[in-house]
C-alpha positions as CSV (number, residue, x, y, z in Angstrom):
1,M,8.8,231.5,8.3
2,T,10.0,234.8,7.1
3,S,8.2,236.9,4.6
4,E,10.3,238.9,2.3
5,R,9.3,242.4,1.7
6,P,10.4,244.3,-1.3
7,H,13.0,246.9,-0.5
8,P,11.6,250.4,-0.2
9,D,12.3,252.9,-2.9
10,P,15.4,254.8,-1.8
11,R,14.2,258.0,-3.5
12,V,12.2,260.3,-1.4
13,P,9.6,262.4,-3.1
14,G,11.2,265.8,-4.0
15,D,14.8,264.4,-4.3
16,S,16.7,265.3,-7.3
17,D,16.6,262.8,-10.1
18,P,19.7,260.4,-10.7
19,V,21.2,262.7,-13.4
20,D,21.4,265.5,-10.9
21,A,22.8,263.1,-8.2
22,T,25.6,262.2,-10.6
23,A,26.5,265.8,-11.2
24,D,26.4,266.4,-7.4
25,D,28.7,263.4,-6.9
26,A,31.1,264.8,-9.6
27,A,31.2,268.2,-7.9
28,L,31.8,266.6,-4.5
29,L,34.7,264.5,-5.9
30,A,36.2,267.5,-7.6
31,A,36.1,269.5,-4.3
32,L,37.7,266.5,-2.5
33,R,40.4,266.3,-5.2
34,R,41.2,270.0,-4.8
35,T,41.4,269.7,-1.0
36,W,43.9,266.8,-1.3
37,Q,46.0,268.6,-3.9
38,H,46.2,271.5,-1.5
39,V,46.8,269.6,1.7
40,D,49.0,266.7,0.4
41,P,50.3,267.5,-3.1
42,V,52.3,265.0,-5.3
43,P,56.0,265.7,-4.6
44,A,57.8,267.5,-7.4
45,G,59.4,265.0,-9.9
46,F,57.5,262.1,-8.4
47,V,55.9,261.0,-11.6
48,D,59.2,261.1,-13.6
49,D,61.0,259.2,-10.8
50,M,58.3,256.5,-10.8
51,V,58.4,256.2,-14.6
52,A,62.2,255.8,-14.5
53,A,62.0,253.2,-11.6
54,V,59.5,251.1,-13.4
55,A,61.4,251.3,-16.7
56,S,64.7,250.3,-15.2
57,A,63.4,247.6,-12.9
58,D,64.9,244.2,-13.6
59,L,67.0,245.4,-16.6
60,G,69.6,242.7,-16.0
61,R,67.0,240.0,-16.4
62,E,65.5,241.6,-19.4
63,Y,69.0,241.9,-21.1
64,A,69.7,238.2,-20.4
65,L,66.4,237.2,-22.0
66,L,67.0,239.5,-25.0
67,T,70.4,238.0,-25.7
68,L,69.3,234.4,-25.4
69,V,68.3,233.6,-29.0
70,E,67.3,230.3,-30.4
71,S,68.5,230.1,-34.0
72,D,65.9,228.4,-36.1
73,A,67.2,230.2,-39.3
74,T,70.4,228.2,-39.4
75,S,68.9,224.9,-38.1
76,A,67.2,224.2,-41.5
77,V,70.6,224.5,-43.2
78,R,72.5,222.3,-40.7
79,G,69.6,220.1,-39.7
80,D,70.1,220.9,-36.0
81,A,66.8,221.9,-34.6
82,D,68.3,222.0,-31.1
83,M,71.0,224.6,-31.9
84,L,71.2,227.4,-29.3
85,T,73.0,230.7,-29.7
86,M,73.7,233.0,-26.6
87,Q,75.7,236.2,-26.2
88,F,77.3,237.4,-23.0
89,S,78.9,240.8,-22.4
90,D,80.2,242.8,-19.5
91,G,80.2,246.0,-21.5
92,Q,83.9,245.6,-22.5
93,T,84.2,242.1,-23.7
94,S,81.6,240.0,-25.5
95,V,81.3,236.2,-26.0
96,L,79.1,234.5,-28.5
97,V,78.3,230.8,-28.0
98,H,76.7,228.2,-30.1
99,I,75.6,224.9,-28.5
100,T,74.7,222.0,-30.8
101,P,73.8,218.4,-30.1
102,A,76.5,215.8,-30.8
103,E,76.7,212.1,-30.8
104,Q,75.4,209.9,-28.0
105,G,73.5,212.7,-26.2
106,T,76.5,215.0,-25.7
107,R,76.8,218.6,-26.8
108,R,79.4,220.7,-28.6
109,L,80.0,224.3,-27.6
110,D,81.7,226.7,-30.1
111,G,82.5,230.2,-29.0
112,W,84.0,233.4,-30.1
113,V,85.4,236.2,-27.9
114,D,86.0,239.8,-29.2
115,G,88.9,240.5,-26.9
116,E,92.5,239.0,-26.7
117,A,91.6,235.8,-24.7
118,A,94.5,233.9,-23.2
119,E,92.3,231.1,-22.0
120,V,88.7,230.0,-21.7
121,R,87.4,227.7,-18.9
122,L,84.1,225.8,-18.9
123,L,82.9,225.2,-15.4
124,Q,80.3,222.5,-15.2
125,E,79.2,220.6,-12.0
126,G,82.6,220.4,-10.4
127,D,84.4,219.8,-13.8
128,V,86.7,222.4,-15.2
129,R,87.7,222.2,-18.9
130,E,90.2,224.6,-20.5
131,A,90.6,225.7,-24.1
132,T,92.7,228.3,-25.9
133,A,91.1,231.0,-27.9
134,D,92.9,231.0,-31.2
135,G,92.0,234.2,-33.0
136,G,89.1,234.6,-30.6
137,R,87.6,231.1,-31.3
138,F,87.3,228.3,-28.9
139,S,85.4,225.0,-28.6
140,F,84.5,222.2,-26.2
141,D,83.4,218.7,-27.4
142,D,81.7,215.8,-25.7
143,L,79.8,218.0,-23.0
144,A,77.2,216.3,-20.9
145,P,73.9,218.2,-20.8
146,G,73.6,220.4,-17.6
147,I,74.3,223.8,-16.1
148,A,77.6,225.5,-17.0
149,R,79.3,228.9,-17.1
150,L,82.3,230.2,-18.9
151,R,85.3,232.1,-17.5
152,V,87.2,234.0,-20.1
153,L,90.7,235.1,-19.1
154,L,92.0,238.0,-21.1
155,A,95.6,238.3,-22.2
156,A,95.7,242.0,-21.4
157,P,93.3,244.3,-19.5
158,P,90.9,246.3,-21.7
159,V,92.1,249.8,-22.9
160,D,90.0,251.6,-20.3
161,G,91.4,249.4,-17.5
162,G,88.5,247.1,-16.9
163,S,88.6,243.5,-15.6
164,T,90.9,240.9,-17.1
165,E,88.1,238.1,-16.9
166,L,84.6,237.7,-17.9
167,L,82.5,235.2,-16.0
168,T,79.2,234.4,-17.6
169,P,76.0,233.7,-15.8
170,R,74.9,230.1,-15.6
171,F,73.4,228.6,-18.7
172,E,72.1,225.2,-19.8
173,I,74.0,223.1,-22.2
């Protein structure tokens, strides 16, 4: 059987009181900080570089999340609670897409492109559908729910000589 003895008082008679110990600790830590600042200083521009790196980390994902907007404002007017609006852009050409439920569990996709589009293709699970973009507007009916992407083929390259096609990331219909 063990007997428990109380822990001895760590203070020795004549030691400084706890308030002085805290001041001594602060002085010791300040001296240690000065030593490290002298021996191994923070590289010039390091703080600014880290702020920029953290701020720009995963910008593509944030942009995709910001441009994915569920439109509840127009759903009350049309009665379509499942209407979805998305915008895609490559910096030169933009595509706006509305997806609404249709009959028998299918979906309808209406889209608008701001460039001179010659053709729009919907790629969905091995199936390719094509539509013309009359005045920048295109649509696809009777789409099965699933993952898809759009390929917009431009009639002419942008003025600054960019790409003649825009391929969207995958999205759910």
